[in-house]
C-alpha positions in Angstrom: 0.0 0.2 -0.1 1.2 3.5 -1.0 2.1 5.9 1.9 0.9 9.3 0.8 2.7 12.4 2.2 0.9 14.8 -0.6 -0.2 17.8 1.1 -3.7 17.0 -0.5 -5.6 15.5 -1.5 -3.8 13.4 1.2 -3.4 10.1 2.8 -7.0 9.5 4.4 -7.6 7.7 8.0 -7.6 4.1 7.7 -10.8 3.6 9.2 -12.5 5.5 6.3 -12.5 1.9 4.3 -14.8 0.3 7.0 -16.7 3.7 7.1 -17.4 3.7 3.4 -19.0 0.2 3.8 -21.0 1.1 6.9 -22.3 4.4 5.0 -23.8 2.1 2.2 -25.1 -0.6 5.0 -27.0 2.3 6.8 -29.0 3.4 4.2 -27.9 7.3 4.8 -26.5 7.7 0.9 -30.1 7.1 -0.1 -32.1 9.3 2.1 -33.6 12.7 1.1 -31.5 15.5 2.1 -34.6 17.1 4.1 -35.5 14.1 5.6 -35.0 13.7 9.6 -32.0 11.4 9.2 -29.9 13.7 7.4 -31.1 16.6 9.4 -29.9 14.6 12.4 -26.5 13.9 10.5 -25.9 17.4 10.2 -26.7 18.1 13.6 -24.5 15.4 14.9 -21.8 16.4 13.0 -22.0 20.1 13.8 -21.9 18.9 17.6 -18.6 17.0 17.0 -16.8 19.4 15.3 -17.6 22.0 18.2 -16.7 19.0 20.6 -13.1 18.1 18.9 -12.3 21.5 17.1 -13.3 23.4 20.4 -15.5 25.5 17.9 -17.4 28.4 20.0 -21.0 27.7 20.5 -22.0 31.1 18.8 -20.1 30.4 15.9 -22.0 29.3 12.8 -21.0 25.9 10.7 -22.0 25.0 7.0 -20.7 22.7 4.7 -19.7 23.7 1.0 -18.2 22.1 -1.7 -14.6 23.2 -1.5 -12.0 25.9 -0.2 -12.3 27.7 -3.4 -16.3 28.0 -3.3 -15.3 29.8 0.1 -13.3 32.4 -1.8 -16.4 33.1 -3.9 -18.9 33.4 -0.7 -16.7 35.5 1.0 -16.4 38.0 -2.1 -20.2 37.7 -2.8 -21.7 37.7 0.6 -19.2 39.6 2.9 -17.5 42.2 1.1 -18.9 45.6 1.0 -16.4 46.9 -1.7 -12.7 46.5 -0.5 -10.6 43.7 0.8 -6.9 43.5 1.7 -5.1 40.4 0.7 -1.9 39.7 2.5 0.1 36.6 1.4 3.4 35.2 0.8 2.6 32.4 -1.8 1.0 30.9 -4.2 -2.9 30.0 -2.7 -2.9 33.4 -1.3 -2.1 35.2 -4.5 -4.8 32.8 -6.2 -7.5 34.0 -3.6 -6.7 37.6 -4.1 -7.3 37.0 -7.9 -10.0 35.2 -7.5 -11.6 38.2 -5.5 -10.8 40.8 -8.0 -12.2 38.8 -10.8 -15.5 38.7 -8.8 -15.6 42.6 -8.9 -13.7 43.2 -5.2 -11.5 46.2 -4.9 -8.4 44.2 -3.8 -5.5 45.5 -2.0 -2.6 42.9 -2.1 -0.1 42.8 0.6 2.6 40.4 -0.1 5.3 39.4 2.3 8.0 37.4 2.5 8.0 33.5 3.1 10.8 34.4 5.4 9.4 36.5 7.6 6.4 37.1 9.8 3.7 39.3 8.6 3.3 42.9 10.1 0.5 45.3 8.9 -0.3 48.8 10.1 -3.4 49.7 10.9 -5.8 49.8 8.5 -9.5 49.8 7.7 -11.2 47.4 5.2 -14.1 45.6 4.9 -12.5 42.2 4.9 -8.8 41.2 5.7 -8.1 38.1 4.1 -5.0 35.7 5.5 -4.1 32.8 4.5 -3.1 30.8 7.9 -1.3 28.0 6.7 0.4 28.5 3.0 0.5 25.1 1.5 2.6 26.1 -1.5 5.6 27.0 0.6 5.0 25.5 4.2 4.9 28.4 6.1 2.3 29.8 8.4 0.6 32.8 10.1 0.7 32.0 14.1 -2.0 32.8 16.7 0.2 35.4 18.2 0.3 37.4 14.8 -3.4 36.7 14.4 -3.9 38.2 17.6 -2.1 41.2 16.7 -4.0 41.5 13.5 -7.3 41.4 15.3 -6.1 44.4 17.4 -5.3 46.4 14.3 -8.1 45.5 11.8 -11.6 46.9 12.7 -13.2 44.9 9.7 -13.8 41.1 9.4 -10.9 38.7 9.2 -10.9 35.8 7.1 -8.5 32.8 7.4 -8.0 30.0 4.9 -6.6 27.4 7.2 -7.3 24.8 4.3 -4.1 22.6 5.3 -4.1 23.2 9.2 -7.9 23.0 10.3 -8.3 19.8 12.4 -4.3 19.6 12.6 -3.4 22.2 15.2 -5.6 24.4 17.6 -6.8 27.5 16.5 -8.1 30.7 18.8 -11.2 31.2 17.0 -11.9 34.5 18.3 -9.3 35.8 16.0 -10.8 35.3 12.9 -14.5 35.7 11.7 -14.5 33.3 8.7 -12.4 30.3 9.0 -12.5 27.4 6.1 -10.8 24.2 5.1 -11.5 21.6 2.6 -11.5 18.0 4.2 -8.6 16.2 2.1 -6.3 17.5 4.4 -5.9 17.5 8.1 -9.6 15.9 8.3 -8.2 12.8 6.6 -10.8 12.3 4.3 -11.3 12.4 0.3 -12.1 15.4 -1.5 -15.3 17.0 -2.3 -16.4 19.0 0.7 -15.4 21.9 2.9 -16.1 23.3 6.5 -16.9 26.9 6.7 -17.3 28.5 10.2 -18.3 32.0 10.8 -18.5 34.5 13.8 -21.4 36.3 14.6 -20.3 39.2 13.3 -19.6 37.4 9.5 -23.5 36.5 9.9 -24.5 39.9 10.8 -22.5 41.2 7.9 -23.7 38.8 5.6 -27.3 39.6 6.8 -26.9 43.3 6.3 -25.5 42.9 2.7 -28.3 40.4 1.9 -27.0 39.0 -1.2 -29.2 36.4 -2.6 -28.7 36.5 -6.0 -26.3 33.2 -6.1 -26.7 29.6 -4.9 -24.0 30.0 -2.6 -25.4 33.0 -1.0 -24.4 32.9 2.7 -27.5 34.4 4.0 -29.3 31.4 2.3 -26.5 29.0 3.4 -27.0 30.0 6.9 -30.9 30.1 7.4 -30.8 26.4 5.9 -27.9 25.2 8.3 -29.6 26.8 11.3 -32.1 24.2 10.8 -29.7 21.4 10.0 -30.6 21.6 6.4 -28.8 22.2 3.4 -29.2 24.9 0.7 -28.7 22.4 -2.2 -28.5 18.6 -2.5 -25.4 17.9 -0.3 -22.6 15.7 -0.4 -23.9 13.1 2.3 -21.4 10.7 2.0 -18.6 13.6 2.9 -20.8 14.4 5.9 -21.0 11.0 7.0 -17.6 10.3 6.7 -16.8 13.6 8.8 -19.1 12.7 11.3 -17.2 9.2 11.8 -13.7 10.3 11.5 -14.5 12.9 14.3 -16.0 10.2 16.4 -12.6 8.3 16.7 -10.0 11.4 16.7 -9.1 13.0 20.3 -10.0 16.7 20.8 -7.7 18.9 19.0 -5.4 20.2 21.8 -4.3 16.6 22.0 -3.8 16.4 18.1 -1.9 19.8 18.0 0.6 18.4 20.8 1.5 15.5 18.9 1.8 17.3 15.1 3.7 20.2 16.7 6.1 17.4 18.3 6.2 15.5 15.0 6.8 18.6 13.1 10.1 19.6 15.5 11.5 15.9 14.5 11.2 16.4 10.9 12.6 19.6 10.9 15.5 18.7 12.9 16.0 15.7 10.7 16.0 17.5 7.2 18.5 20.1 9.0 20.9 17.6 9.6 20.9 16.3 5.7 23.4 17.3 3.6 21.6 17.1 0.3 18.6 19.3 1.6 18.0 22.6 2.8 14.7 23.9 4.9 13.0 26.3 2.6 12.2 28.4 5.3 15.1 29.5 7.6 12.7 31.0 10.2 11.3 28.4 12.7 8.9 31.2 13.9 7.1 30.9 10.3 7.5 27.5 9.2 4.2 25.5 9.1 3.5 22.6 11.6 1.7 20.5 8.9 2.9 20.8 5.6 7.2 21.0 5.4 8.8 22.2 2.3 12.2 20.7 1.6 14.5 22.4 -1.0 17.5 20.9 -2.8 19.0 20.5 -6.6 16.2 19.9 -9.2 17.5 16.8 -10.5 18.2 15.4 -7.0 14.5 16.0 -5.9 13.2 14.5 -9.3 15.4 11.3 -8.6 14.5 11.2 -5.0 10.7 11.4 -5.8 11.1 8.6 -8.6 13.0 6.5 -5.8 10.4 7.0 -3.4 7.7 6.3 -5.4 9.2 2.9 -6.6 9.3 1.9 -2.9 5.6 2.8 -2.4 6.1 6.4 -0.9 4.6 9.5 -2.5 5.9 12.8 -1.7 4.3 16.2 -2.9 5.8 18.3 -5.5 6.9 21.8 -5.3 4.4 24.1 -5.9 4.6 27.9 -7.7 7.6 29.6 -7.7 9.2 26.5 -5.9 7.8 24.0 -8.0 10.9 22.5 -9.4 13.2 23.3 -6.7 11.1 22.0 -3.7 9.3 18.8 -2.6 6.4 18.7 0.2 5.7 16.5 2.8 2.4 16.7 4.7 2.3 16.0 8.5 -1.1 15.4 9.0 -3.0 13.5 11.6 -3.9 10.6 9.5 -0.1 9.6 9.1 1.0 7.4 11.2 4.4 7.6 13.2 5.4 4.0 11.4 4.9 6.2 8.1 7.5 8.8 9.1 10.2 6.1 10.2 9.5 4.4 6.5 10.1 8.3 5.3 13.4 8.4 7.4 14.7 5.0 6.1 14.3 6.1 2.4 15.7 9.4 2.8 18.9 8.0 4.7 18.8 5.2 1.9 18.7 7.7 -0.9 21.6 9.8 0.6 
């Protein structure tokens, strides 16, 4: 069986195999999405998200198709006129470009992957931050988000696609949090979790944008009743519920992921052929490691690993040819990393 360190779609939890069969046998895949069993599934999954990820009781939860759809929802339903997009990598930049295409007046604030994000006090409808930049393995820490919260009077939207369910958040530091499930949730692609503060919902109600099928007002009105605004990914919701039932509370997962990240960074820091793309430990991601090296050496290493049943992530964006990426997601077992260490050592 292949071990996948690809940072999304990524390795799924091994128990998903059993859950897929259980979903079929339970009959949930054939129920009407307005029926009591479907509503009970949504309600139970919301409860588990609050219990396991410590989502505040007054924050609203919804399921949508993808993190990319969240970009669209934010632009359409929460921005009055303008937004500031601060980014240091490819996904943050794509989010800014997408918002501009949808008519938002975007102010881009690029910053270096080698340093922490720092902004002056600013007035904007929405500040958009990529908390964990999957393209280069950097993150915006909770202390930095806390500082931003003190400086920004508007809403703060947080792309947590490759960190939600992997590390613990202070939810109060953001108004819109979202993530696809094919990363730290350890599930197949096809669904995203969108979590909004009361302030975000109040903004959506103020704007009352209802011209699109994914209007946040319409989405929220349905999910308050544990219904969906459109025929949902019932299988995705069922698998999310079952996985959440088996995982520990996020504080335990956070401790494990951060410890394993330190071990990984120490290991790669000792390798003569590889360099850590981000020299500053303060901004390195705990869930996605990006390793730099000679282009030919990287190509040979990926082939060597693949031939032995281990898939590592390609580089992305500006770092496509000069790096490879390693996911440090909860679904990966410690034994998987033991095999990674063994292969790196053998390749050297």
